[in-house]
N, C-alpha and C positions, 0 to 999 in steps of 0.2 A: 718699555719693559726691558730690563737688562737680561743678559743670558743666565745669570745666576738665579734670578727670580723665576725665570722660565724653567730651569732645571728643577727648582724646588717644587714647582707646581706639578711637574710631570711625576716626580718622585712621590708627592702626597697622592696624587690620582692613582698610581699604580698601587701604592701601599693600601689605600681604602678599597680599591677594587679586590685585591687579594684577600683582605680582612673580611669583606663582605661575602665573598665566595666561601671563605672558610666557616663563617657563621651560618650561612645558608645550609651548607652541607651537614650541619648538625641537626637542622630541622627536617631533613629528608624530603624536601619539596623540589619541584621544578626538575625532577630527574637528576638532581645533583647528589651524588653519592659521597659518603664520608671518605676522607683520605685515609688510605691504608696505614700510614705511619702514625697519624693522630689516633686512629681506632686502636692500634697496638698500645700506644701511650695511655689511652683511656682505660684499657684493660689493666695495664700495670698499676695506674693510680687507683682503680676501683679495688684491685687486690690489696693494696697498701691500706686503704681505708678500712677494709674488713679486718685485716690483721691488727690494725690499730684499735678498732673497736673491741676485738677479742683480747688483746693484750691489756688494755685498760679496764677490761671486765665491766663495760658499761651496760651490759644487758645480760640476761640469764637464758638466752635463747638455746634451745636444744631440739634435736629430732623428735618428731612426735611419737608418743607411746602407742599409737594405733598402728604401727608398722614394725614388721619383722623381716629380716633378710636371711636367706639360706644361701651361704657361699660355699660352693664345692671347689676346693683347691686342687689342682693338678699341675704337674710340670708343664704341660702343654694342654690347651683347652680341648684340642680334638681327642685326647686320651679318654675323655668322659664317654664318648660314644662307643668305646670298646669295653667299658666296665659294665658288663651285663648285670652284675649283682647290684650295683648301685642304681642303675636305671630301673631295675625291677622294683627295688625297695622304695624309690623316690616315686614312681608311678603309683604304687599302692597307697603311699601316704598322701599324695596330692589328690587322688581320686576321692577321698573322703574328707578332705580339708573343708572347714566350715566357713572361713573367711574368703575375701577376694584374693585371686592368685594372679601374679604377673610373672611371665617367663621371658627371660632373655635368651630366647632360642630361635633359630630360623624356622618358620612355620612349615616349610616344605621338609625339613629334615625331621621335625616332630611327627609329621604325618606318615613319613616313610619308615620310621623306626617302630618295630612291632611292640617293644615294651612301652615306649613313651606315648604312643598315640591313645593309649587307655586314659591318659590325663583329661582328654577332651570330653570324657563322660561326666566330669564334675561341671555342673552348670555355673559355678563360681568362678570359673577360669576365664580371664580376660584374654581372649585369643590374639596372639601376636600376628601382625600382618607386615608385609614388606612392600615398600613402594619403590620400584626400580624404573630406570630410564628405558627399559625394553618395552616399547609402545606397539600395541597391536590394534589400536583403534576401536576398542570395545567400550565406547563411551556410555551406551545404554546400561550395560551391567555396573559400570562405575557409578553412575548416577543412583541406581538402586541401592548399591552398597552404601553410598554416602548418606543417603536419605534415611537409612535406618538409625543414623545417630544425630545428624545435624538438622535443624530447622532452617530452611532456606528463605524465610520471610525477609522481604526487602533487600535482597542481595542479587547482584548480577554476576554470577560466577564465570560467565563467559568472557567477561572482561579481564580476567586474570590471565596473564601471559606468562609463558615460561617454557622450559624444555618439556616435551611430552613424557609423561611417566604413567606407568601402569601398576595395578594393584595385584598382589599375590597373597594368598591363593586365589585362583579364579572361580572356583566352585562356590556358587551363591549359597549352597547349604551350609558352608563354613561359617557364614555370617548371620543367617536367619535365626532370630530368637536368642542370639548370643551377643555378649559384650566383646568388642575388639578394639585394638589400638595399634597404631604403628610403632615400629622400633626406632623411629627417627630421633636424631638428637641434633643439637645446635653446636657445631665445633668450629672454632677458628682454625683454618687450615694451616696457618703458619706456626702456631704455637700448641695446637691440639688442646687448647683450653676450652672448658665447658662452663662458661659463665652465664649462659642463658639456657632456658628449656622451652622448646616449642610445644604448644598445647594443641596445635593441629598441623597436619601435613597436606600438601596438595598433590594430587595425581595430575592427569592431563589437564583437567579443569576443575573437579569437584574436591572439596576438602574431606579430610579423614581425621579423626581424633588420634592423638598419640596415646601411648600407654598411660601416661600420667593423667590426662583428662578422663580417659575411660575409668581409671581407678578412682578418681574423685567422684564420679557419677556413682560408682559402686558403693563408696563410702557416704552416699546421700548428701554430698556437698552440693550437688545440683540434682533437683528433682525433674524439672522440665528439661526438654531437649535444649542443649546449647545452641546458641545462635550467634554467627559471626556478625559484628557491626563495626561501624565507624571505619569503613574501608579496610576491613580485615584486620584492624589494629586491636580490636577487643572481642572477648567471648562474653555473651550475656547469658545468664540463666538464672533460675529461681529455685529457692528451697520452699518450705511451707509458707513462709511469710516475708522473706527478704529477697530483693533483687540484687544479684551479684554481678560484678564486672571484672574480668581478668584480662590482663594484656596477653595477646596471642604469643608473644615472645617474653617469657617470664624472667626477669633479671633476678638472679639466685643469690641468696645469702648462704654461704657454706659454714656450717656449724664447726666448732672447734673439735678436733679428733678426740680429746679427752672427754668431751661431752656426749660422745656417741654410745654411751653405755646402754641407753635405751634401744639403740639400733643393735640388737644382740644377734650376730651372725651364727647361725647353727653350722658348726664346722662339720658335722656328719648327719647323714639323713636319719640315722637311729635317734638323735637327739631332738628331731622335729616333733613338736606337740601340736595337737589340734587346738585351733584358736579362732576367734572372730576377727582377728587383726589382719591387716593386709599383708600378704606374704609375697615377698620378691625373691625369685629363684634365679640364681645365675652361676655359671661356671667361670672360675677366674684362674689366672696363672700369674707368674712374676712379671710378665711383660705387658702390664696394662698400658695401653696407649694414651690414657686420658689424664688430664691434670685440671684441677679446679683453678679459680682465678687467683689463688694464693700460691700457685705452683706446687700443690700437693698432690701426689698420685692418688687417683680414686678409680673405683670401678663403676661400671654402668649401673649397678644396683644401688650404690651409694648416691650416684648422681640422680637417679629416679627418686629414691627415698627422700633426698634433699628438696627436690621439686615439689613433690606431694606435700611434705611437712611445711614448706614455705607457704603453700596455699592454705592448708588447714588451719595454720596458726597466724597467718598474716604476716609472715617474716620477710616475704620477697620485697625487693625494692620497687617502689612505685615512681612512675614518671608521668604526672599529670600534664595535660596539654599546656596548662598555665605555666608550668616549670620550663619547658623548652622555649616557649615564646618569652618567658622572663628572662632566660639566659641570653636569647638573641637581643632583647631590648637592652639589657645591661651592657652586652657587647658593644652595641652601637652608641650608647650613651657614653660609656668610658672612652671609647675612641674619639668621640667628638670632644670630650673633656681634655684629653691629652692633646688634641689638635689646638684647642683654645689656649690651654696653658703654654704650649710650645710658642705660640705666636705673641703672647702678651707678657709672659713672665721670664725670669731668669732661669738658667740651665739648672742651677741648684734646686729651684722650686719644681722644675719639671722632674728632676730625679726623685725628689720626695714624693710627689704625686704618683708617679709611675710605681715606686716601691710600695707606697700605702695601698694602691688599687690592687696590686697583685697579691700582697700579703692578706689584704682585707677580704678579697674574694676567695682565696684559699681557705681562710678561716671560716667564712660563710658556707663554703662547700662542705668542709668537714662537718660543720654544725647540722646542716640539712641531711647529710648522708648518714651520720652516726645517730643523731637524735630522732629525726623523723623517718629514717629509712627511705629517702627519696633517691632515685637513681639519677644523679646529676651527671652531666657530661661537660666538665670544666674545661677540658683540654682545648677544644676549639675556641672557647672564650679567651683563655690564657695565651693561646698561639696568636690569635688575632690582636689582642691587646699588646702583646710583646712586639709583634710586627709593626704596629702603629707607633709604639714607644721607641723602637729602635730608629725607625724613620724620623720621628720627631727629634730624638737626641742627636742623630747625625745631622739633620737639617739645622737644628738650633746651634750645634757646635760650629758648623761651617759658617753659619750666618754670623755668630759671635766673633769668629776668627777674622771673617772679612770686615765686619764692623770695627773690630780692634785695629786691624791694619789701616783701615780708612781713618780712624780717629788718631792713630799714631802719626800718620802721614800728615794729617791736617795740623796736629799740635807740634809737629817737629819743626814747623816753620816759626813758631812762636816761643817755645820753651827749650830749655837745654834737655839733653838726653837723660841727665840725672833726674830732673823734676818730672819729665815725661814718665819715667819708670815708677815715680812715686804716685803719680796721678792714676796711671793704668793699674797699679796693684792695689789702689784704694788707701794707701798710707797717708795720702794727702787728699783732702776734700776740696772741691770747688764751691766754697761757701764764703760769705762775707765775714772773714775773720782774719786777724793779723797778729803780729808779734814784733817785739823789739829785737833787733839783730845788729851786729857789727859786720858790715860788708864793704866791698869796694865797688865803687860806681865809676862808670866810663861814659863820657860824652864826646861824641865826634861830630864835627860839622864841616861842610865844604867851604873852603875859602873863596870868596868872590863869586859865589854861586848866583847872587841876584844879577850881577853884571853879565854873567854868562847867560842866564836864562832870558834876558832881554833880547838876545840875538837869535834865540831858537823858537821854533813853534811848539805848542803844547805837547804835540806827539814826540817831538825831538827832546823836550825836557823830560818827559815820561821815560823814554828810552835811556836817556843819560842817567837818571836816578836809578833805573832798574840795574844798569850795568854797575853802578857805584854799590849798590846793596848786595848784588850777587858776589861782589868780592868781600865785603865787610861781614855779612851775615855768617858765613860759614866759619870765619875765623873766630868770631864771638863764641859759637857753639863748640868749636874745637877746644877751646880752653875752659869750657864749662860754664860760660856766661849765659845770662838770660836777657833777651831783648825786652826791655820794659815797653818802649813806645818809639815809633819813628816820628820825627818832627820835621817835616819838609825835606831838607837836604841833609839832615842829621839824625842821630838816634841816642837814645839812653839805654845802657846795658848795665848789669850789675853782676858781681861774682861773689861767692861765698854763702849762698843760701842753703847749701847741703848741711845735714846734721853733723857730719864728721869733718866738715871744712874748718880749717884754722884761718885766723885773720891774716897771718903772714902768707899762708899759701894763696889765699884769694887775692891779696895785694900783688903777688908776684904774677899770678895768672892774668890779672888784668893788665899789668905792664907788658907781659909778654904778648898778649893779644894786641895791644896798642902798637907795640913795635912792629909786629907782623903786618898790621893793617897799614901802617905807614910805608913799609917796604913793599907792599903789594900794590899800593896805589901810586906811588912815586909821582912822576910828572903829570900822569893822566888825570888824577883827581888831587890837587893840593888840598889838604885838610889839616885841621887842628884837632888834638885829642887831649882831653883833661881826664885825669884819674884821681880819685880821693877815697880815703877810708875813714869811716866813722859810724856812729850809731844812728840808725834809721828805723822807721816803722815799716815793716815788710808784710804785705798780704794782699787780699783781693778787696779793692776799693771800688765802689760804685753802688748800683742797686741790684735787686734780684734778676732784673731783666737784662741788665748789661753791667758787667764789671771787668776790671783789669787787674792782673797780678802786677803790683807797682811797689815803688819805694818812695817814701816821703820823709823830708827831714832837712835840717841845716846842712848836713854833710852833702846832700845832693845839690843844694843851692851853691855851695862852695866849689863843687865839680864843675858847674856850669861857668863860674867866674874863672876857674883854671882854664877851661877850654877857650874862653873868650881872650884870655891873655896869652895863649899859647902861640909861639911862632909858627908859621905855616910849615907843614911836614914834620912837626916835632911832637913830642909827648910831654906834658907837663903834669906833675903829681904834687899833692899836698904833703904837709909835714908828717902826718900819720902814716901815709903810704910809704914815704922815704924811710921813716924809722923802722918799718916792717921789712923792707927790701933792699936796704942800704948794703947789705952783705952780697947781694946777688947782682946788682947792676951799678953802673957808673952814673953819677949825677953832677950837675952843676947848679949851684944855689943861685936863684934870682929873686928879686923883689918886684911884686906885681901890684898895680893899683887896683883897689877893689872899689866898686861903685858904692857910693853912699858912706864911704869911710875915708878919713883924712890920712890915716897911717897906712903904709904899704904892708902887704902881707908876703910872707916868705913862701916861696914855691921852689920846686926842683925840676930842672929839665933833664930827661933821660938821655944819656949819651949812647948812641948806638951806630 
């Protein structure tokens, strides 16, 4: 195993390990938490999908008409507690209100205020509670309070761990025979976004309903006591005939601001009318610290109304167990597909598969989120797939680069640089095809090699030829020639197979190569060189399993006769070559005997 392959395996292993960790983090198992950056990206993507759904007007969802909100606006929220007139009027109105009431007020402050504490006389009031980290160890009272609302069947709450928290107010009479709910919310610390709503809160050990869950019970959404199930992931309850399951952490769909006309905030207490609807009362100022998933500023009352409407109308996003495992399985599957494509196919195919995979999954994610209202979490999938894709592209690019270099190095010993470029770029194919062309051929042969080889051992003959070809080959390539074949102590080369090459230029290149070869060999290797120009058939000859790029034709045969008739350490060219190069070189005309022909042929010796 070479070092390059070892590096690739290590890179693949690290990439798959990171991708698997990212995918597992989306499942929330093995104590692996979601990565903060990916969680933030998921929030941004979810907000974009909600905006897209509203912009395209793909649904007519709007806030429930069972809800009203009383918003009391002040320059600063604390100013409300000094407005005795408004407090008195509000207390009077709420004391006789017929529907369920939710208050966004601190319970201790309500109880301590002489005017506002009269609101507690209304049995429809869902009493707010606060769960703080100031723990005093009163678990028995906490259990009693919690059991007033939740059914603890089949649950082991002692297994729930976390920072100790205690419930306020402490007076048990505050809870007995009354509905109550915590003021808790689920806020992203970094962005202050409220994209989920919790339906229960946990004190030191036991669970408590939030105001939203208590309001749903008051609106008869649940008749039986809610029960936590599925490892605290779901709340199970029933009405008269239907069993209902809700995620304990509710993914919210925020309605368009222009559709909030059914959520009619009463701007003044005087405008408040008695109704059977759920009434949410809050004090607001311009410095609201909350934003929804679309980065729109919202108040706690709107947040609460949105959560309750989502449940009543089934508008909240659902995340079935099969969905998260499906995302995980798809992630593993596509990562393996990318790995397979990277090992078996070309880089362009890999790019295409990666692009189609990413675009296809984004399209599927939009479809599931907008049409089915499923709370998908594609960011981990896309991150894992992108990680594997980048690794695959990098490895494939490096491997192709190394293979190309290796192939170029291997071919450079057989073909010219010009043809090598054509082969590597795909301009020329290595198939059994050919063409007619006018080119110049060169044949060189060592003079008296048979006599010399008789005096040498095979190893010495091999080294002798290796030295000879190490001088000749570079010169052939230097002048753009292609070595067709080596024939013992000689070789056949040709010039002029380039598209833009002229016959005259090819002839001159062949002569220059021949002259330089003879000058380089000198007395060390006495040789004969023949050069001829003519029409030949040029191409890959042979079979599919083995073929050579070669030249065939009478012109090649005549080149061999020129080489055989050439004086030692000279260059002999044919008439066609002479006609194309006579302006560039000096020649001497000779008559040579040609085998199987009675008449002598004319040849020309190059003078150098």
